[in-house]
C-alpha positions as CSV (number, residue, x, y, z in Angstrom):
1,M,59.4,216.5,52.3
2,Q,58.0,213.0,52.5
3,P,56.6,211.7,49.2
4,D,53.0,210.7,49.1
5,R,52.3,207.0,49.5
6,P,48.5,206.8,49.5
7,L,48.0,203.1,50.2
8,L,50.2,203.3,53.3
9,G,48.3,206.4,54.4
10,I,45.0,204.5,54.0
11,A,46.3,201.5,56.0
12,L,47.3,203.8,58.9
13,M,44.0,205.5,58.7
14,L,42.2,202.2,59.1
15,G,44.0,201.7,62.4
16,F,42.7,205.1,63.5
17,C,39.2,204.1,62.4
18,A,39.4,201.0,64.7
19,L,40.8,202.7,67.8
20,A,39.0,206.0,67.7
21,P,35.5,204.6,68.2
22,L,36.8,202.4,71.0
23,A,38.1,205.5,72.8
24,D,34.7,207.2,72.2
25,A,32.8,204.2,73.6
26,L,34.9,204.3,76.7
27,A,34.3,208.0,77.1
28,K,30.6,207.4,76.7
29,M,30.7,205.0,79.6
30,L,32.5,207.5,81.7
31,G,30.3,210.5,80.7
32,P,27.6,210.0,83.4
33,L,30.3,209.6,86.1
34,I,32.9,212.4,85.3
35,A,32.5,216.0,84.1
36,V,33.5,216.7,80.5
37,G,36.3,219.0,81.5
38,Q,37.9,216.5,83.9
39,L,37.6,213.7,81.3
40,V,39.4,215.8,78.7
41,F,42.0,216.9,81.2
42,L,42.7,213.3,82.2
43,R,42.8,212.3,78.5
44,F,45.7,214.7,77.8
45,I,47.5,213.8,81.0
46,L,47.6,210.2,79.9
47,Q,48.7,211.2,76.5
48,A,51.6,213.1,78.0
49,L,52.5,210.3,80.4
50,I,52.5,207.8,77.5
51,L,54.4,209.8,74.9
52,L,56.8,212.0,76.8
53,P,59.0,209.1,78.1
54,I,59.0,207.6,74.6
55,T,60.0,211.0,73.1
56,L,62.8,211.5,75.7
57,A,64.1,207.9,75.5
58,T,64.3,207.9,71.7
59,R,65.6,211.5,71.6
60,R,62.9,212.6,69.3
61,P,62.8,216.3,68.6
62,M,60.2,218.5,70.4
63,R,61.7,221.8,69.5
64,T,60.2,223.5,66.5
65,D,60.4,226.7,64.6
66,R,58.0,229.6,65.4
67,R,55.6,228.8,62.6
68,S,55.4,225.1,63.6
69,F,54.9,225.9,67.2
70,F,52.1,228.2,66.4
71,L,50.4,225.5,64.3
72,I,50.9,222.9,67.0
73,A,49.3,225.2,69.5
74,L,46.4,225.9,67.2
75,R,46.1,222.1,66.6
76,T,46.0,221.6,70.4
77,L,43.2,224.1,70.9
78,L,41.2,222.4,68.1
79,H,41.9,219.0,69.6
80,I,40.7,220.2,73.1
81,A,37.6,221.7,71.6
82,G,36.9,218.7,69.4
83,I,37.3,216.1,72.1
84,A,35.1,218.2,74.6
85,T,32.4,218.5,72.0
86,V,32.5,214.7,71.2
87,F,32.3,213.8,74.9
88,T,29.3,216.2,75.3
89,A,27.5,214.8,72.3
90,L,28.0,211.2,73.6
91,L,26.0,212.2,76.7
92,Y,22.9,212.5,74.5
93,L,23.4,210.4,71.4
94,P,24.1,206.7,70.7
95,L,27.7,206.1,69.7
96,A,27.0,205.2,66.0
97,D,24.6,208.1,65.5
98,A,27.1,210.7,67.0
99,I,29.9,209.5,64.8
100,A,27.8,209.1,61.7
101,I,26.5,212.7,62.0
102,A,30.1,213.9,62.4
103,Y,30.9,212.4,59.0
104,V,29.9,215.5,57.2
105,M,33.6,216.3,58.1
106,P,35.1,214.6,55.0
107,F,32.9,216.7,52.7
108,I,34.1,219.9,54.6
109,M,37.7,218.7,54.4
110,L,37.5,218.0,50.7
111,L,36.5,221.6,50.0
112,L,38.9,223.1,52.5
113,G,41.7,220.8,51.2
114,H,41.1,222.1,47.7
115,Y,40.5,225.8,48.3
116,V,42.9,226.3,51.3
117,L,45.7,223.8,50.7
118,G,45.4,223.7,46.9
119,E,45.1,219.9,46.9
120,E,43.8,218.3,43.7
121,V,40.2,217.0,44.0
122,G,38.5,215.1,41.1
123,W,34.8,215.2,40.5
124,H,34.5,211.5,41.4
125,R,35.6,212.2,45.0
126,L,33.6,215.3,45.2
127,S,30.4,213.5,44.0
128,A,31.1,210.6,46.4
129,C,31.4,213.0,49.4
130,A,28.3,214.8,48.4
131,V,26.4,211.5,48.5
132,G,28.0,210.9,51.9
133,F,26.7,214.2,53.1
134,I,23.2,213.2,52.1
135,G,23.6,210.1,54.1
136,T,24.6,212.2,57.1
137,L,21.4,214.2,56.8
138,L,19.4,211.0,56.9
139,V,21.0,210.2,60.3
140,I,20.5,213.7,61.7
141,Q,16.7,213.7,61.2
142,P,15.7,210.9,63.6
143,A,18.4,211.9,66.1
144,F,17.0,215.4,66.2
145,D,13.5,214.1,66.8
146,D,14.8,212.1,69.8
147,V,17.1,214.5,71.6
148,G,16.7,218.0,70.0
149,W,19.6,220.4,69.6
150,P,22.3,218.0,71.0
151,A,21.9,216.1,67.7
152,L,23.7,219.1,66.1
153,L,26.8,218.8,68.3
154,P,28.4,216.3,66.0
155,L,28.2,218.9,63.2
156,A,30.3,221.2,65.4
157,V,32.7,218.3,65.8
158,A,32.9,217.9,62.0
159,F,34.0,221.5,61.5
160,I,36.5,221.5,64.4
161,F,38.1,218.2,63.3
162,A,38.2,219.3,59.6
163,A,40.3,222.3,60.6
164,F,42.3,220.0,63.0
165,M,43.2,217.6,60.2
166,L,44.1,220.3,57.8
167,V,46.4,221.9,60.4
168,T,47.9,218.5,61.0
169,R,48.5,218.1,57.3
170,Q,50.5,221.3,57.3
171,I,53.0,220.1,59.9
172,A,52.9,216.3,59.6
173,Q,55.4,215.9,56.8
174,H,58.2,217.8,58.6
175,T,57.4,217.1,62.3
176,D,58.0,213.9,64.2
177,P,54.5,212.6,65.1
178,I,55.4,211.3,68.6
179,G,57.3,214.5,69.5
180,M,54.4,216.6,68.2
181,Q,51.8,214.7,70.1
182,A,53.9,214.8,73.3
183,L,54.3,218.6,72.9
184,S,50.6,218.9,72.2
185,A,49.7,217.0,75.3
186,L,51.9,219.2,77.5
187,L,50.3,222.3,76.0
188,A,46.8,221.0,76.6
189,V,47.6,220.1,80.3
190,A,49.2,223.5,80.8
191,L,46.1,225.2,79.5
192,L,43.4,223.0,81.1
193,G,45.0,222.6,84.6
194,P,44.9,226.3,85.5
195,L,41.4,226.6,83.9
196,M,40.0,223.9,86.1
197,L,41.6,225.4,89.2
198,A,40.3,228.9,88.3
199,F,36.7,227.8,87.7
200,P,35.9,224.8,90.1
201,G,32.3,225.9,90.4
202,V,31.6,225.4,86.7
203,A,29.9,222.1,86.3
204,A,31.8,221.1,83.2
205,L,35.1,221.7,85.0
206,A,34.2,220.1,88.3
207,W,36.5,217.4,89.7
208,T,35.1,214.0,90.9
209,P,37.5,211.4,92.3
210,P,37.2,208.4,89.9
211,T,36.4,204.9,91.3
212,Q,38.8,202.0,90.7
213,E,36.7,200.9,87.8
214,G,36.6,204.4,86.5
215,W,40.4,204.6,86.5
216,G,40.5,201.4,84.5
217,L,38.2,202.9,81.9
218,I,40.2,206.2,81.9
219,L,43.5,204.4,81.3
220,A,42.0,202.4,78.4
221,M,40.5,205.5,76.9
222,G,43.8,207.4,77.1
223,F,45.8,204.6,75.5
224,A,43.2,204.1,72.7
225,G,42.8,207.8,72.0
226,T,46.5,208.5,72.1
227,F,47.5,205.8,69.7
228,A,44.5,206.5,67.4
229,H,45.6,210.0,66.8
230,L,49.2,208.9,66.3
231,L,48.1,206.7,63.5
232,M,46.0,209.5,62.0
233,T,49.1,211.8,62.2
234,W,51.3,209.2,60.5
235,S,48.7,208.7,57.8
236,L,48.7,212.4,56.9
237,R,52.5,212.1,56.3
238,Y,51.8,209.8,53.4
239,A,48.6,210.9,51.8
240,P,46.6,214.1,51.1
241,A,43.8,215.0,53.4
242,A,41.3,214.8,50.5
243,T,42.3,211.2,49.9
244,L,42.0,210.1,53.5
245,A,38.9,212.0,54.4
246,P,36.4,209.6,52.7
247,M,38.3,206.6,54.2
248,Q,37.2,207.7,57.6
249,Y,33.6,206.7,56.8
250,L,34.7,203.2,57.8
251,E,34.8,204.4,61.4
252,I,31.0,204.3,61.3
253,P,30.3,200.5,61.1
254,I,33.0,200.0,63.7
255,A,31.3,202.5,66.0
256,T,28.0,200.7,65.3
257,L,29.6,197.4,66.4
258,F,30.9,198.9,69.7
259,G,27.5,200.6,70.3
260,W,25.7,197.3,70.0
261,I,28.2,195.3,72.1
262,L,28.5,197.9,74.9
263,F,25.2,199.8,75.0
264,K,22.8,197.6,73.0
265,D,22.2,200.5,70.7
266,L,21.4,200.0,67.0
267,P,20.5,202.7,64.5
268,G,16.9,203.0,63.4
269,P,15.8,202.3,59.8
270,L,16.4,205.9,58.5
271,A,19.7,206.2,60.3
272,A,20.8,202.8,59.1
273,L,20.0,203.9,55.5
274,G,22.1,207.0,56.0
275,I,25.0,205.0,57.4
276,A,24.8,202.7,54.4
277,V,24.9,205.6,52.0
278,T,28.0,207.2,53.7
279,M,29.8,203.8,53.7
280,A,29.1,203.3,50.1
281,A,30.4,206.7,49.2
282,G,33.6,206.1,51.1
283,L,34.2,202.7,49.6
284,Y,33.7,204.1,46.1
285,V,36.5,206.6,46.8
286,I,38.8,203.8,47.9
287,L,38.2,202.0,44.6
288,R,38.9,205.2,42.7
289,E,42.2,205.5,44.6
290,R,43.3,202.0,43.8
291,A,42.3,202.4,40.1
292,S,44.2,205.6,39.8
293,L,47.3,204.1,41.4
294,S,47.1,201.1,39.1
295,G,46.9,203.5,36.1
296,Q,50.0,205.3,37.3
297,R,52.0,202.1,37.6
298,A,50.8,201.0,34.1
299,G,51.9,204.3,32.7
300,R,48.5,205.2,31.2
301,P,48.3,208.8,30.1
302,E,44.9,209.3,31.7
303,A,46.5,208.6,35.1
304,H,48.7,211.7,34.8
305,Q,46.5,214.2,33.1
306,G,42.9,215.1,32.7
307,T,41.2,214.2,35.9
308,P,43.7,214.2,38.8
309,P,45.1,211.0,40.2
310,A,42.8,209.5,42.9
311,G,40.0,211.7,41.6
């Protein structure tokens, strides 16, 4: 089993935090032009086209034992559901608001990581994530006033991706990330293709031929989304989910920047306050992580007993 290296995991997660909002921004641009089902289907086709040749050329393993295959299949279903819900939410909400609301996810993951995976969680991280949850509520209120129930869709995203990341953590340390992502893409295409053929009359599964500009956006979205999730998978090989969860708060200011550049959207005063609160909570956890690691290197007893490391 790969030993934990929290700072490397954090660096990889930072890459995810930069690429994932870009993929979401491109999906938001495509949302009015292409049905959600088609967009998700094309997203996974591109993932397969990118990663399958790399997997075969480098002879990376795609075969797994029965337990790992079941977990990869479950992860794929969660990935499909999560991306579809994200794309639907982006039809109604500004990019930064949608991502900020979804950041109740680290709080959910912290609890699930502790009670389901048995990961150590100190009260410092628990308190910081609780503060981040309060910040998320501050973002929900004005969004709900503006668009109604679709403001709650990012909450569904949070629960789906919390489960997705915990399943990933179960298999990331003993599964090649590129091979796993290639297999996951093939499973998603094998599931979504027949579904779209069987129900062409369902609006969410309708097929609209993309324009030349649309294909460019689709290709960019596929590359950004694929490599973002590769970075996330690699990060989970080196650090516990509970350590990485608050790090992802940094995705919010990056999404705000993309929202402003591409859509001229900026959060309102209450939402901005909520975003600031969640960012502060995430940054506090990073400082706790660095302090704990420094304590371990210095050999201080409190870094090894009492409150858990990175607590």
